[in-house]
VMD Tcl script that builds the backbone (N, CA, C; Angstrom):
set m [mol new atoms 291]
animate dup $m
set s [atomselect $m all]
$s set {name element resname resid chain x y z} {
  {N N VAL 1 A 88.813 96.970 104.646}
  {CA C VAL 1 A 87.706 96.983 105.447}
  {C C VAL 1 A 87.311 98.439 105.540}
  {N N GLU 2 A 88.327 99.451 105.390}
  {CA C GLU 2 A 87.940 100.702 105.568}
  {C C GLU 2 A 86.899 101.214 104.430}
  {N N ALA 3 A 86.949 100.628 103.329}
  {CA C ALA 3 A 86.092 100.905 102.209}
  {C C ALA 3 A 84.727 100.439 102.562}
  {N N LEU 4 A 84.569 99.551 103.527}
  {CA C LEU 4 A 83.259 98.763 103.941}
  {C C LEU 4 A 82.636 99.233 105.171}
  {N N HIS 5 A 83.501 99.730 105.995}
  {CA C HIS 5 A 83.250 100.248 107.373}
  {C C HIS 5 A 83.161 101.685 107.805}
  {N N PRO 6 A 82.189 102.306 108.206}
  {CA C PRO 6 A 80.901 101.765 108.320}
  {C C PRO 6 A 80.121 101.930 106.784}
  {N N THR 7 A 79.093 100.984 106.845}
  {CA C THR 7 A 78.065 101.059 105.716}
  {C C THR 7 A 77.347 102.443 105.823}
  {N N PRO 8 A 77.114 102.926 104.682}
  {CA C PRO 8 A 76.426 104.314 104.671}
  {C C PRO 8 A 75.069 104.299 105.449}
  {N N ALA 9 A 74.319 103.191 105.672}
  {CA C ALA 9 A 73.070 102.790 106.146}
  {C C ALA 9 A 73.183 103.080 107.718}
  {N N VAL 10 A 74.455 102.889 108.212}
  {CA C VAL 10 A 74.684 103.028 109.624}
  {C C VAL 10 A 75.539 104.331 110.028}
  {N N GLY 11 A 76.429 104.421 109.179}
  {CA C GLY 11 A 77.358 105.597 109.355}
  {C C GLY 11 A 76.758 106.901 108.874}
  {N N GLY 12 A 76.163 106.825 107.671}
  {CA C GLY 12 A 75.545 108.201 107.128}
  {C C GLY 12 A 76.368 108.691 105.987}
  {N N VAL 13 A 75.766 109.581 105.211}
  {CA C VAL 13 A 76.377 110.186 103.829}
  {C C VAL 13 A 76.013 111.663 104.002}
  {N N PRO 14 A 76.860 112.468 103.471}
  {CA C PRO 14 A 78.354 112.049 102.952}
  {C C PRO 14 A 79.100 111.537 104.013}
  {N N ARG 15 A 79.757 110.538 103.646}
  {CA C ARG 15 A 80.702 109.697 104.716}
  {C C ARG 15 A 81.391 110.589 105.717}
  {N N GLN 16 A 82.330 111.489 105.361}
  {CA C GLN 16 A 83.199 112.100 106.179}
  {C C GLN 16 A 82.449 112.986 107.068}
  {N N PHE 17 A 81.451 113.820 106.430}
  {CA C PHE 17 A 80.549 114.480 107.323}
  {C C PHE 17 A 79.830 113.824 108.485}
  {N N ALA 18 A 79.382 112.630 108.112}
  {CA C ALA 18 A 78.651 111.881 108.977}
  {C C ALA 18 A 79.467 111.285 110.143}
  {N N LEU 19 A 80.689 110.876 109.738}
  {CA C LEU 19 A 81.667 110.170 110.638}
  {C C LEU 19 A 81.994 111.274 111.683}
  {N N ASP 20 A 82.362 112.501 111.104}
  {CA C ASP 20 A 82.804 113.608 111.972}
  {C C ASP 20 A 81.483 113.974 113.023}
  {N N PHE 21 A 80.366 113.912 112.542}
  {CA C PHE 21 A 79.260 114.206 113.362}
  {C C PHE 21 A 79.055 113.234 114.410}
  {N N LEU 22 A 79.170 112.007 114.094}
  {CA C LEU 22 A 79.173 110.896 115.109}
  {C C LEU 22 A 80.121 110.986 116.100}
  {N N SER 23 A 81.309 111.280 115.599}
  {CA C SER 23 A 82.341 111.435 116.621}
  {C C SER 23 A 82.266 112.561 117.610}
  {N N GLU 24 A 81.683 113.591 117.018}
  {CA C GLU 24 A 81.501 114.738 117.843}
  {C C GLU 24 A 80.323 114.687 118.973}
  {N N HIS 25 A 79.254 113.950 118.496}
  {CA C HIS 25 A 78.099 113.890 119.317}
  {C C HIS 25 A 77.767 112.580 120.033}
  {N N GLU 26 A 78.360 111.474 119.672}
  {CA C GLU 26 A 78.281 110.267 120.505}
  {C C GLU 26 A 79.146 110.116 121.570}
  {N N ALA 27 A 78.761 109.767 122.763}
  {CA C ALA 27 A 79.536 109.548 123.766}
  {C C ALA 27 A 80.487 108.409 123.946}
  {N N LEU 28 A 80.426 107.394 122.963}
  {CA C LEU 28 A 81.127 106.175 123.091}
  {C C LEU 28 A 81.691 105.989 121.742}
  {N N GLU 29 A 82.710 105.161 121.699}
  {CA C GLU 29 A 83.370 104.632 120.403}
  {C C GLU 29 A 82.548 103.502 119.877}
  {N N ARG 30 A 82.091 103.581 118.725}
  {CA C ARG 30 A 81.411 102.363 118.209}
  {C C ARG 30 A 82.308 101.252 117.902}
  {N N GLY 31 A 83.587 101.442 117.659}
  {CA C GLY 31 A 84.585 100.421 117.468}
  {C C GLY 31 A 84.307 99.604 116.107}
  {N N TRP 32 A 84.026 98.257 116.168}
  {CA C TRP 32 A 83.668 97.453 115.070}
  {C C TRP 32 A 82.111 97.226 114.783}
  {N N TYR 33 A 81.182 97.943 115.682}
  {CA C TYR 33 A 79.935 97.736 115.414}
  {C C TYR 33 A 79.512 98.075 114.025}
  {N N ALA 34 A 78.746 97.263 113.398}
  {CA C ALA 34 A 78.146 97.469 112.024}
  {C C ALA 34 A 79.342 97.297 111.018}
  {N N GLY 35 A 80.428 96.530 111.547}
  {CA C GLY 35 A 81.500 96.313 110.406}
  {C C GLY 35 A 81.167 95.055 109.613}
  {N N PRO 36 A 81.966 94.970 108.634}
  {CA C PRO 36 A 81.877 94.003 107.811}
  {C C PRO 36 A 82.426 92.477 108.466}
  {N N LEU 37 A 81.375 91.531 108.434}
  {CA C LEU 37 A 81.593 90.171 108.830}
  {C C LEU 37 A 81.645 89.311 107.803}
  {N N GLY 38 A 82.294 88.134 107.710}
  {CA C GLY 38 A 82.178 87.165 106.864}
  {C C GLY 38 A 83.480 86.329 106.633}
  {N N TRP 39 A 83.597 85.597 105.375}
  {CA C TRP 39 A 84.561 84.750 105.143}
  {C C TRP 39 A 84.857 84.856 103.673}
  {N N TYR 40 A 86.137 84.498 103.270}
  {CA C TYR 40 A 86.464 84.214 101.964}
  {C C TYR 40 A 87.506 83.128 101.906}
  {N N ASP 41 A 87.436 82.502 100.842}
  {CA C ASP 41 A 88.632 81.480 100.633}
  {C C ASP 41 A 89.727 81.743 99.658}
  {N N ALA 42 A 90.504 80.823 99.476}
  {CA C ALA 42 A 91.513 80.977 98.522}
  {C C ALA 42 A 91.160 81.106 97.177}
  {N N ALA 43 A 90.019 80.821 96.892}
  {CA C ALA 43 A 89.501 80.988 95.243}
  {C C ALA 43 A 88.792 82.232 95.199}
  {N N GLY 44 A 88.632 82.935 96.344}
  {CA C GLY 44 A 87.832 84.314 96.445}
  {C C GLY 44 A 86.415 84.230 96.636}
  {N N ASP 45 A 86.011 83.082 96.909}
  {CA C ASP 45 A 84.666 82.976 97.000}
  {C C ASP 45 A 84.425 83.385 98.492}
  {N N GLY 46 A 83.178 83.759 98.927}
  {CA C GLY 46 A 82.922 84.128 100.176}
  {C C GLY 46 A 81.544 85.049 100.410}
  {N N GLU 47 A 81.237 85.270 101.538}
  {CA C GLU 47 A 80.026 86.070 101.865}
  {C C GLU 47 A 80.393 87.131 103.046}
  {N N PHE 48 A 79.750 88.258 102.773}
  {CA C PHE 48 A 79.986 89.198 103.946}
  {C C PHE 48 A 78.515 89.780 104.319}
  {N N TRP 49 A 78.368 90.239 105.599}
  {CA C TRP 49 A 77.309 90.977 106.029}
  {C C TRP 49 A 77.532 92.134 107.027}
  {N N VAL 50 A 76.727 92.791 107.288}
  {CA C VAL 50 A 76.833 93.773 108.163}
  {C C VAL 50 A 76.608 93.473 109.765}
  {N N GLY 51 A 77.417 93.548 110.647}
  {CA C GLY 51 A 77.357 93.064 111.989}
  {C C GLY 51 A 76.519 94.039 112.825}
  {N N LEU 52 A 75.144 93.905 112.841}
  {CA C LEU 52 A 74.440 94.933 113.581}
  {C C LEU 52 A 74.112 94.442 114.859}
  {N N ARG 53 A 74.693 93.200 115.408}
  {CA C ARG 53 A 74.607 92.852 116.723}
  {C C ARG 53 A 76.174 92.708 116.968}
  {N N SER 54 A 76.491 93.258 118.315}
  {CA C SER 54 A 77.974 92.881 118.572}
  {C C SER 54 A 78.094 93.319 120.014}
  {N N GLY 55 A 79.362 92.954 120.539}
  {CA C GLY 55 A 79.491 93.258 122.073}
  {C C GLY 55 A 81.158 93.371 122.119}
  {N N VAL 56 A 81.569 94.226 123.014}
  {CA C VAL 56 A 82.840 94.259 123.585}
  {C C VAL 56 A 82.874 93.771 124.960}
  {N N PHE 57 A 83.801 92.948 125.412}
  {CA C PHE 57 A 83.727 92.312 126.769}
  {C C PHE 57 A 85.169 92.665 127.421}
  {N N SER 58 A 85.069 93.161 128.491}
  {CA C SER 58 A 86.288 93.517 129.251}
  {C C SER 58 A 86.098 92.891 130.756}
  {N N GLY 59 A 86.709 91.930 131.016}
  {CA C GLY 59 A 86.481 91.357 132.602}
  {C C GLY 59 A 85.042 90.969 132.658}
  {N N ASN 60 A 84.423 91.506 133.614}
  {CA C ASN 60 A 83.097 91.124 133.962}
  {C C ASN 60 A 82.063 92.238 133.211}
  {N N GLU 61 A 82.525 93.082 132.482}
  {CA C GLU 61 A 81.644 94.012 131.589}
  {C C GLU 61 A 81.354 93.679 130.303}
  {N N ALA 62 A 80.378 94.017 129.705}
  {CA C ALA 62 A 79.961 94.076 128.368}
  {C C ALA 62 A 79.368 95.202 127.879}
  {N N HIS 63 A 79.726 95.862 126.807}
  {CA C HIS 63 A 79.069 96.745 126.053}
  {C C HIS 63 A 78.384 96.220 124.887}
  {N N LEU 64 A 77.123 96.182 124.970}
  {CA C LEU 64 A 76.486 95.612 123.765}
  {C C LEU 64 A 75.937 96.536 122.680}
  {N N PHE 65 A 76.080 96.300 121.515}
  {CA C PHE 65 A 75.437 97.073 120.361}
  {C C PHE 65 A 74.440 96.573 119.521}
  {N N ALA 66 A 73.350 97.073 119.165}
  {CA C ALA 66 A 72.491 96.523 118.269}
  {C C ALA 66 A 71.755 97.803 117.541}
  {N N GLY 67 A 71.517 97.577 116.382}
  {CA C GLY 67 A 70.854 98.727 115.580}
  {C C GLY 67 A 70.308 98.286 114.298}
  {N N ALA 68 A 69.985 99.167 113.580}
  {CA C ALA 68 A 69.393 99.011 112.308}
  {C C ALA 68 A 69.954 99.918 111.109}
  {N N GLY 69 A 70.035 99.416 109.907}
  {CA C GLY 69 A 70.329 100.342 108.781}
  {C C GLY 69 A 69.229 101.222 108.376}
  {N N ILE 70 A 69.398 102.614 108.716}
  {CA C ILE 70 A 68.424 103.517 108.379}
  {C C ILE 70 A 68.715 103.932 107.021}
  {N N VAL 71 A 67.619 103.874 106.259}
  {CA C VAL 71 A 67.576 104.538 104.712}
  {C C VAL 71 A 66.511 105.298 104.531}
  {N N ARG 72 A 66.503 105.922 103.527}
  {CA C ARG 72 A 65.137 106.880 103.049}
  {C C ARG 72 A 63.940 105.805 103.071}
  {N N GLY 73 A 62.910 106.181 103.724}
  {CA C GLY 73 A 61.705 105.575 103.792}
  {C C GLY 73 A 61.577 104.799 105.135}
  {N N SER 74 A 62.698 104.709 105.687}
  {CA C SER 74 A 62.733 103.760 107.075}
  {C C SER 74 A 61.738 104.364 108.049}
  {N N GLU 75 A 60.941 103.549 108.732}
  {CA C GLU 75 A 59.993 103.931 109.707}
  {C C GLU 75 A 60.653 103.961 110.983}
  {N N THR 76 A 60.575 105.014 111.809}
  {CA C THR 76 A 61.219 105.019 113.041}
  {C C THR 76 A 60.663 103.883 114.032}
  {N N GLU 77 A 59.238 103.846 114.197}
  {CA C GLU 77 A 58.937 102.962 115.186}
  {C C GLU 77 A 59.361 101.437 114.908}
  {N N SER 78 A 59.167 101.034 113.628}
  {CA C SER 78 A 59.701 99.582 113.327}
  {C C SER 78 A 61.054 99.415 113.460}
  {N N GLU 79 A 61.791 100.468 112.972}
  {CA C GLU 79 A 63.206 100.353 113.265}
  {C C GLU 79 A 63.789 100.249 114.669}
  {N N PHE 80 A 63.150 100.910 115.407}
  {CA C PHE 80 A 63.368 100.964 116.886}
  {C C PHE 80 A 63.082 99.585 117.510}
  {N N ALA 81 A 61.898 99.231 117.121}
  {CA C ALA 81 A 61.423 97.689 117.658}
  {C C ALA 81 A 62.415 96.730 117.100}
  {N N GLU 82 A 62.924 96.698 115.797}
  {CA C GLU 82 A 63.984 95.933 115.244}
  {C C GLU 82 A 65.233 95.880 116.179}
  {N N THR 83 A 65.485 96.939 116.419}
  {CA C THR 83 A 66.717 97.169 117.283}
  {C C THR 83 A 66.527 96.491 118.686}
  {N N GLU 84 A 65.490 96.665 119.271}
  {CA C GLU 84 A 65.165 95.993 120.661}
  {C C GLU 84 A 65.236 94.652 120.525}
  {N N VAL 85 A 64.582 94.043 119.415}
  {CA C VAL 85 A 64.626 92.591 119.303}
  {C C VAL 85 A 66.155 92.113 119.142}
  {N N LYS 86 A 66.903 92.830 118.389}
  {CA C LYS 86 A 68.210 92.334 118.158}
  {C C LYS 86 A 69.115 92.389 119.511}
  {N N LEU 87 A 68.885 93.470 120.297}
  {CA C LEU 87 A 69.632 93.673 121.693}
  {C C LEU 87 A 68.967 92.552 122.584}
  {N N THR 88 A 67.953 92.303 122.411}
  {CA C THR 88 A 67.265 91.085 123.389}
  {C C THR 88 A 67.911 89.840 123.071}
  {N N SER 89 A 68.128 89.532 121.819}
  {CA C SER 89 A 68.808 88.238 121.441}
  {C C SER 89 A 70.276 88.243 122.097}
  {N N LEU 90 A 70.823 89.316 122.180}
  {CA C LEU 90 A 72.218 89.345 122.709}
  {C C LEU 90 A 72.151 89.153 124.302}
  {N N LEU 91 A 71.162 89.787 124.928}
  {CA C LEU 91 A 70.989 89.625 126.429}
  {C C LEU 91 A 70.669 88.087 126.513}
  {N N ARG 92 A 69.702 87.411 125.708}
  {CA C ARG 92 A 69.385 86.217 125.959}
  {C C ARG 92 A 70.739 85.104 125.761}
  {N N ALA 93 A 71.414 85.453 124.855}
  {CA C ALA 93 A 72.672 84.758 124.567}
  {C C ALA 93 A 73.464 84.836 125.802}
  {N N LEU 94 A 73.492 85.773 126.627}
  {CA C LEU 94 A 74.430 85.988 127.708}
  {C C LEU 94 A 73.605 85.555 129.113}
  {N N GLY 95 A 72.367 85.020 128.827}
  {CA C GLY 95 A 71.562 84.586 129.973}
  {C C GLY 95 A 70.980 85.666 130.905}
  {N N ILE 96 A 70.937 87.075 130.368}
  {CA C ILE 96 A 70.364 88.064 131.082}
  {C C ILE 96 A 68.934 88.224 130.852}
  {N N ALA 97 A 68.563 88.109 129.633}
  {CA C ALA 97 A 66.946 88.241 129.507}
  {C C ALA 97 A 66.250 86.969 129.340}
}
mol reanalyze $m
mol bondsrecalc $m
mol representation Tube
mol addrep $m
């Protein structure tokens, strides 16, 4: 999991510099946000994807995460709109939106 999490599109490159920067400048812990999700079986077959929607629940509180993989050529406005759509889907699933 450490080799896959976080993906460079979400965590940044060079890896250690980006992770140190995020740790210093973000006010919250990302946890498993954007971590690898998926399955594999005894034959070694499986599929994995990046979890760009997630939540951490504790009692009656929820911290929701949604984002996009930013790569060279990404357009800020469309990536932000994509993130809003993803967050709205989480809110709807919880009956909030």
